[in-house]
N, C-alpha and C positions, 0 to 999 in steps of 0.2 A: 878768671877766678883767682886773681893774684891779690895778695895782701897789699893794700895802700898803693895800688898801681895808679899811674897818672891818668890813664884812660877813663873818661867819665862814663857813667851809667854801667849797667851790668850788675854783678854780684861779687862782693868782696868780703874777705875774712878779716876780723879785727878783734882787739881787746881794748877795753876802756878801764882806766884806773886799776889795771892788773887783773881784771876779770873778763871772762868771755860772755858774761851776761850783759851784752851791749844794749839790749832792748830796754833795760831798766832805766837807762839814763837819757832817753830821748822820747819826744812826742812828735812823730812825723805826720804830715799830710801831703797833698799834692803841691801845696804852695809854700809851706814853711816847715821848719823843724826846730822845736825847742830843745836846747842842749845845755848842760851845765857850763858856766863861765870857765871852770877849771879845766875843761877838756882841751887837749893839745891843739895848737893852731893847725897842725897837719890834719888832725882828725876832723876838725870843723870844716876844713877845706874839702876833705874827702866826702863828707856828708853833703855839702853844698853841690859838689860836682856830680856825685853818683845819683842823688835824688833830684837834682836840678831845683833846689828850693832856696829860699831865704833862711839862713840860719840865725836864730834868735837865742843868744846866751841868757840864761836866767836860772835862778833857783826857784823851787816851788815849795812852799811851807818851810822855807829855810834849808831845804835838802837838795842834794844833787840827784836823788832818785826821783826822776820826773814822771815816769810813766804811770805810777799809781795815782798821780795827782791831776791828770788831765787827759782828754781824748778829743779828737777833732776830725774834720774833713775840710773840703774846699770852701765850705760856707762859714765855718766858725770853729771855735774851741770852747769846750766845757771844762771848768775848773772845779776842784774840790773846795769846799768851804774852809779848808785848812790853809789855803793859799793866802799869803799876806797881801794887804791892800797895796803896798808899795810894789810888790811883784806884779800884781795885776796892772797897775798903772804903767810900769816900765814896759810890759809886754804889749799893752794896747798901743803904745806909741810906735811900735815897729810892725804891727800886724795889718796895717792898712785898713781895708774895708771889711775885714772879717768880723763876724759876730762874736761876741764874748758873753758867756753865761757862767753862773755859779750854781752848782747843784747843792741845795741846802739839805740838811737832814743828818741823821746819826751815822750814815754810811759815808765815810770820807775818802776812801780809796776808789774814787769813781772811775779812774782809768782801768781798774781791774773789773769793773762792773758794767762797762759799756763797750760795745764793739761797733765800729762804724766805718762806712766808706761813703762815697758820694751818692749812693743809691738807697741806702737804708741804715738803720741802727738797730742793734739787738741790745735791749736793756735787761739787766739781771732781774729775775723774778722777785728778788728781795727789795728792789727799789720801789718806793711808794708811787702811786699813780700821779701825784702832783709833779714828780720829777720827770715824767714822760713828756709833759707839755713843754718844759724847759728844754729838754733834749730835742724835741721836734722843732721848736722855735729857733734855737741856735744853730743846729746842724741842717735844718731845712729838708729833712727827709722823714719818711714814714718810720715810726718806731714800733718794734715788736718786742714784747716781753718774753723771756724764756731762759732756758738753761742749756748747757752743753755737757753731755755725758753725765747728766743729773748733778752738775756742779753749778753753783750760782755765780762764780767769779769768771764770767764769760770773756771779759777783756784780757785776761791773762792766758786764756786757753787757745787763742787764735790770733792770727794776723790777717786782716782782710784789706786789700787795696782795690782799686778800680779795674785791675787786670787779673786778679786771682786771690786765692786764700789758702793758707795752711792752718790746720786745726789739730787740736789734741788727738793723739794717735788712737785713743780708745773710743772714738765716736762710732756710732752705727752708720750703716749705709743710708738709712732713712734720715739721720741727722745731717749727713753730708749733703744729701739731696735737698733737704729743707734749707740749709744754710746757703746753698747755691741759688735757690729760688729767691730767698730774702735779699741777698746782696747782688744778685744778677751777675755772678762770676762763678767759674769753676772752683771748687774747694776740695783739697786733698788732705788726708791725715799725714802727719809727719812729726819728727822730733828734731831737736837741735843740740849742739854741744855734747855729742856722744850719749844720746839717750834721754835728754831732758824733754819731758812732755809738755811743759808750760812754754810753748813756743814763743810767746811774746817776749819772754825774758832774753832771748837770744837773737832777735830780729828787729832791724830798723828798716822799713820798706815803704815805698809807694809804687805806682805803676811804672816808674821809670828805672828803678834800681833797688838794690838791697845791700845792707851791711849786716853780716852774720857773725855770730860768735866764733872765735878762733878755734874752739875745740870741736866744732862741727865736722863730722866725718865726710868723706867723699860721697857715699851713698845718700847721706842726709842732705848734703848740699845739692845733689842732683834732684832730689824730691822737692826741696824748697824752691829751687830755681824753676822747676816745671810747674809747681803749684802757683807761684806768683807771676809766672810769665816774664821773668827777667833773666 
């Protein structure tokens, strides 16, 4: 659990651009991770080695805050309709055979409204039904509509990989069980960065490793590590 250690995989503490909210700047899957071009070379290398992914530098909607603008799994990536055409084209060239889709509509922060792994996707209850078909086609999984702790921004409230999940600390035991059933992994409640409940903001993870916000405490780190199985 060392910061920026050379050993690949595992779980590491980091800060990006002077903030512990590392999860805001990346869109990870089992195969790739979108990161801002301005990220330090050392940090791009750390993500590549810890997650064992192809790192793709890009802005989305002209911003380095990538996580609200996209979400994906091993089958594809969904982008907000705010993402610029030239950004999409640049990413396509580096994504290989992954599917790409754009979720149209008035809700633009789709990374905050969709939660996905390779088994399923949870789409916010506020997304229109037509968006569900796009999600299903691009990600290649069953899509369930719902909320977490009666909140609609499900993508910001949890991190789900193919090996586990950590979710907003105020979920009920019934919700934990339901999420575990949907995504076919064990899900545990937790926080990051010394009490932050919006766990996505402080975690970049897949089934092989995780990079966690530098302000995360020892007990929080133990919970996240156990939850994600890394």
